[in-house]
N, C-alpha and C positions, 0 to 999 in steps of 0.2 A: 703081221698085220697092219696094213697101212692107217694111219692115224686119220680119223674123220676130217679134221682141218686140211689134210693133204688131197684129198679126194676131188676129182675133177667135177664139173657141172653135170655131165653126163652120169658119171658114176653116184652122185648124190641123188639125182632124179631115179636112178634104178633102185637105190638103197630105199628110198621114200616109199617107191611103188610097190616093191617086196616088202616093205614094213621091217626091213634090218636095221634101219636108223630112221630117226625123227629130225625135222629141223631144229627142235628144240636141242637134242643132244649135239648136232652140229654145231650151232651156235654157242652151247657152252665149251666145246672143244676148241673152236676158234678163239673165243674170248680168253681161255685158259693160256693158249699158245701166246697170243697177244701179252698176255701179263708176264711172261717168261722173257718176251723179245723187248718189249717196248721200251724199259730203261735204259736200253742200249742204242735202240734205234731212232726214237722219237718222230715216229712215222704217223702219228694219228692226232687229228684234231676233232672234237667232238665226241670223243670215246663215251659213249652211255650204254653201258651193258643192259641196263634196265628196259630201255626201249628196244635195243636188238632182240632181248629175250621175248617182249611183247609181240613183235613182229613175227618171231619164231613159233610162239604159240600159236597165232592166228594161222600161219602156215600149216602147222602140224594138224590143225582142225580142218583145214581144206583137203589134205591128203587123206585124212581118215575118212572123209565123207565121199573119196573118191572124186574130188571136185578143185584139182590144182589150176591156179589161173594159167600156167604155162610150164614149160620144161624148167625155168629158172626159180619156180615157186619153191621157197625156203632155201635157195642157195646164197650163201653169204657174199655181198659186194662192198666195197668201198669206193667212195666219191671224192673227188678232189675238191679241196676248200671253195674253188671258185666256180663250183657247180651249186647253183642255188638249191635248197631245200627248204620247204615252206616252214616258216616259224623259227629258222635258225639264223644266227648271225654269219655273215659271209666277209671275213676281214681281208681277203684277197693276198693274204701272207704278210700284211705289213701292219704295224702299230699305228700308222698314220691315220687308218679308217677308223671312223665310228660305228661299228657294225650294228646295224638294225635288222630285227626278224624279217626275213625274205617273205614277200607276200605270197609267192607260190614255187612250186619246183620247177626248175629248169627242164627242158623238154627231155635230156638224157635221164635225170632224176626221176621224171614223171614216167618214163616208159619203163623203166627196171621196177619202180613201186608197182605200176600195173600189172608188172610180170609176177609179182610176188615175190621178188629177191628181196633178201633180208639186207638191211644197210646196217652193216656192223659198225662202222665209224666213217667220217670223213678223213681226208689226208692232207698232209702239210704241203706248202708251195713257198717260194721264196717271194719277197716284196713285189706285187703286182705282176708276178710270174714273169719278170725280166730277167732272170738267171737262170743258167744251166747248172743250179746248185741247190742245195737243201738250207742255204743260209737265209733267215728270215728275221725281222725286227721283231715279230709277234709269235712266232712259233719256235720252239727248241731246235737246235740245229739237227737236221735229220742226217743219218749216217746209213752207210752201205753194209747190208748183212755179210757179204764176203770179206770184208775189211772194214772195220769199224774206224779205222782212221781215214778212210775215204769218203768221198760224196756219193750219194745215190744219182747224183745228176738231177736236172730239173728242165723246167718247172714243175713236172710232176714228180716231185721229190719222193714224198711219203708214198705215192702209188706204187713208184717203182722197188722202193725198199719193202713195202708190205707184200707186193706179188713174189719177190725173191724169198722173203722171210716166210711166206704161207700164212699170210692173214686171210685165209680162204681162197677160192679159184679166182674171183672176178675183182678186177679193178679198173676204175674209169681215170683217164688222163685227158688233157687237152694239149694241143699242139698247134703253134704258129710259126716254128723256125726250126723244131725238133724236140718239143718237150714232151713228147710221148717217145720218140725213137731214141733219143740220148739217154735217159734214165732206163729204158728198157735194155740198150745195149751195154751200159755201165752196171745194170743190175743182173745181166744174164737172162732175161724173160722175154717174151715175145710182146712186142707193141705194133699196134696198126694205127697209122694216121690215115683215114678213109678219104676218098676223093671229097673236095669241098662240097658241102651241103647233103652229102649222103646220110650223115648223122645230123639231124636239126639241132641246133644250139642257140642259146638266146643269152647276150647279144651275139649276132653274127658279124663277123669282122674278116676282111681280106687275108686269106691264108688258114683262119683259125678252124680247127677241126677238134672235134671230141672223139675219142675211140679207146678200145680195150687195151688193157695191160695185163699178162696172163702168163702163167708157166707154160702153157700149150696153146698151139693153133688152134685146136678143136674148143678151148675155152672162148676163145676171141671169137669165133665163128657164132657159138652159142650167143654170146652178148649182142652181135651185130643182128641177130634174128629180131632182138627187141630194140636196141637204140636205133636201127634204120627205120622204124615206123615213123610216119609222117607227123608234123606239128607246124601249124600256120604261122607261128610266132617267128620261125626262122625265115625271113625275106630272101635269103640266098639259098634255101634247101631245093635239092632237086626234086623233080617230080617222083612221088613214090614209085617204087618198082619192087614187085613182089619177088625178090630174089630168093632161090632155095640155098640158104645157108647151109644146110646138111651136106651139100655136095662139095664142101671145102676139101675132102679128102678124095683126090684122084689118084692117089698113088704116084710112086716115082716115074710111073710112065707119063705122067704130065709133062715130064722134061725133055722126053724124047723128040728131038727135031727143033725144040725152041731156040731162037736166036736170041742170046744173053750178050748184052753188052757188059763189060767189066771196066769200070770205072775206077782207077787208082790214083789218079790225080785229080783234085776237085778243081784246080787251077788257081787258087789263092788259099789263104788261111794257113794253119799250122801243117807242117810235113807231116806224112803219116809214119807213125812209129814202126820200128821193124818187126815187133812182135803182131802188131794189127795187119800190116802189109803180109806177113807170111800167113796168117790164119785166113784172110780173105782170098789168097791165092790159093790155097789149100781148098778152100770151098769152091773156087771156080774149077779146080781140077775134079772134084766131086761132081758137079755140074757136068763136065764133060764126059767123065766116066759113066753116067747115067743118059747121055745120048743127046746132050744140047750143044748146041754150036757157040761157043764162047769166042768173043772178039773182043780185042782192046777197044776203049772209047778215048778219043782225044778231050781233054778237058774244056768245058763249055762256059763255065762260071767264072766271071772276072774280078779282080779288085774293085772295079768301078761299081759294079753291081751289088757286091757284099757292102761297100762303104755307103753306098747309096741308101740301102736299107737302113743300115746302123744309122745314119745321119737323121733320117726321117723319122725313126723310131725315138731317137734322141730328142727331136722337136717335139713329137707327141708327148713324150714323157715330160719335157720341160713345161710345156702348156699345162699338163694335168697337175704338175707338183706346184707350180705356180699359183694355180687356182687353190691350194690349201692354205689355210692359216699357218703363219710362220710356226708357231709351236707344233702343229701337226707334220709339216713338211720336215721339221727337225728330227722327226722320228723314224724317217725314212734310211733306210741303210746309207751310209755315207757314199760307198760305191756307186750306189744307184743316182744318189744326187749329184756327184761329180759328173757322170756320165750325162744326165740329163741337162744339167747347167752349162756343159760345154756347147751345147747348141744355141745359147743366148744371142749369139751374133750372126746367126744364119738370117739372110735376107729372103725376100719371097722368090727370087729366081733359084738360089741355091736349095730351097726347098723343093721346088717344082723339079728341078734337075734330079735331086734325091729320089723323090717320088717316081720318076719316070724309069727309075732302075727297076721297079717291080715288074713292070710291063716287059721292060728287055729281057729280064730273067725269064719270065713266062715264055716269051718267043724262043728264046735260046734253048731252054730246056726240052720243049716240045719238038723242036727241030732236031737236037741232038739223040732224042729218045726214038724218032720216028724209024729208024732203020733195025730197031730190035723189037722184040716182043715184050722182053723185061729187061731191067738194068740192075746189076749187083754192084755194091761199093762198100767200103767201110761206113759204119754209122757215125763213127767218130774218128778222126785221125788219131786220137789219143786216148788211152783207158782212163778209168776212174782217177780223179786226183784229189788232193787232200780236202777233207770235208770243210775246213774253215775257210777255204777260198771261194770268192764268188764266181769264178771263172779261172780257166787253166793258165791265162795269163796274169792274172790278177792286176790288170790293167785297165780301167776304166774307158781309156782312149783306144783299147784294142779288144774290145769286150766279146766279139763275135768270131773269133779266128777259129773256132773249133766246129762251126755250123754249116761249113761251105758245101758239105756233101747232104745236107738235109734240108736246109731252107729253099733250093730250087724247087723242090716238089711240092712245097706249100703254095708257092706263086704260080705254079703250073697247073696246080689244083688236081694232081695226079696221086692215087694212092700209093703210099710207101710203108713198109713194114720193116722191123728191126727184129732179128733172131740170132740166137747165140751161135757164134761159129767156132769157138775155140777160147783159149785162155793165156795171159801172159806169163812169164817166166815166174811171176810172183803169184799166179793164181787168179787174176782178175778176170772177168768175162770180157769178151771182144763181140761186139754186135754187126752182123751183115746186114746191110739195108737192101731190100729188093722192092723195087719200083716198078709199076705197071702202067699202061695207058689210062687217062682219065676213065671212069666211070667202071673200070675193071677190077674192083675191090674184092670179088669172089677169086678171080684170077689170082691175084697177088696173094690169097690165102691158101689156094691151091698149090702155087710154087713154093711158098713158105712151108707147106705141109710137105711136100716133095722133099725138100731140103732137110727137114725135121726128119725124115725116114731114112736118109742117106748119109747125115753127117756123123762125124766121129763121136765115140762115146761121150756122154757127157758127166760131168763131176755131180757127186751127191748135193743137194741143195744145203746150205748152211744150217746149222743150228744155234739155238741160244748158246751165249758162252758157257752157262752152268752145264747144259745138256752134252755141249762139245768135250768138256773136261771130263763128265762121267763116261762118254764113249772113249776116253783114252785110259780109263782104269782097267 
């Protein structure tokens, strides 16, 4: 029998409706599972079982009255540190912040609360979300449940780890260069970076998106039904569109006749490792066998584009860190300090030229994708790296060498997902990125679901070390 904490959102709603399980029982199961995993993973921030149980009891009462708020009522969810929740401090992953109680829920938190979802905990992130790692100056080091010596990725580090470990079905991350898709890929889960503005967020920022991180495409679609509801606080949000997210499952037939671009060379950054390349090529073969027309794509992202973004973000962080009192700046991770301070000598023209690369990236990405219905590629050129490292290069002057496949789709505002497509020889998950045209979030979910149906058999989800040892007895 499947444990309650491993049930999907739809399975939980059905169980609540039939009276076979209650939100209270499910919350207890999730909290017990977290208790077994958390000493090893360090994925949580603000884990407060008593508050989660209070929400679960309120949900249970609604189900007993036959008046659930939505299909997500009573379904456990985690929220990333940088998603404000009313009354809670928000450290943004860094000891440099003096966190004060937030005055209101951010839009994604508000939508999930209105839907009746039970917030089990918030999840960890690195300092200011500026690393693809679980390394933080305020949170304990987050680890990957597939291999505790490895990072879950970042900046949605705790969310990726929690999803893979089974801290309930629903997890919320944010992404400005790959921060949903990279940890999703390295943790073997599904992650969707929606079209810019599809999910209202506060504060909005160029390329920044919030989206689901889940074990299945179905659970991500269920989250999108709530997350995509409007909120006027996001001045960059799209006009609300009543998308029927229940149509995410169009079957493998969705792939027949689709023109799929296969991008195996990002144009710059780290080379694609052989295990990753083989897994993505295998995925392309499965697409072809399902009736898609797969064609190679030439690289379109350049070293100048990647360096321009890097240098502009360095200057932004340099300005932000210099605004801190010296004592608080000193608490920021040394890697991030070195990265930001390297921009100190940039002049106005250099900053302008760096910022212009965001625009050039947008133009190049849209043009390159125009010949295809969807584009597939590695999510990352490398699998998960050592947990203690801030980046695969461990070099603050070469910090973004692993994001060349993901960041273009932030700047083009296109929806892009990561779904597991295989494993390294050592057993680490490998992510396949699936990107679609701007606004076609449902299409990306449908293609992802189609691949979910045709991909090779998946390995069992990891268990807490104590349970894994028991299973060997």
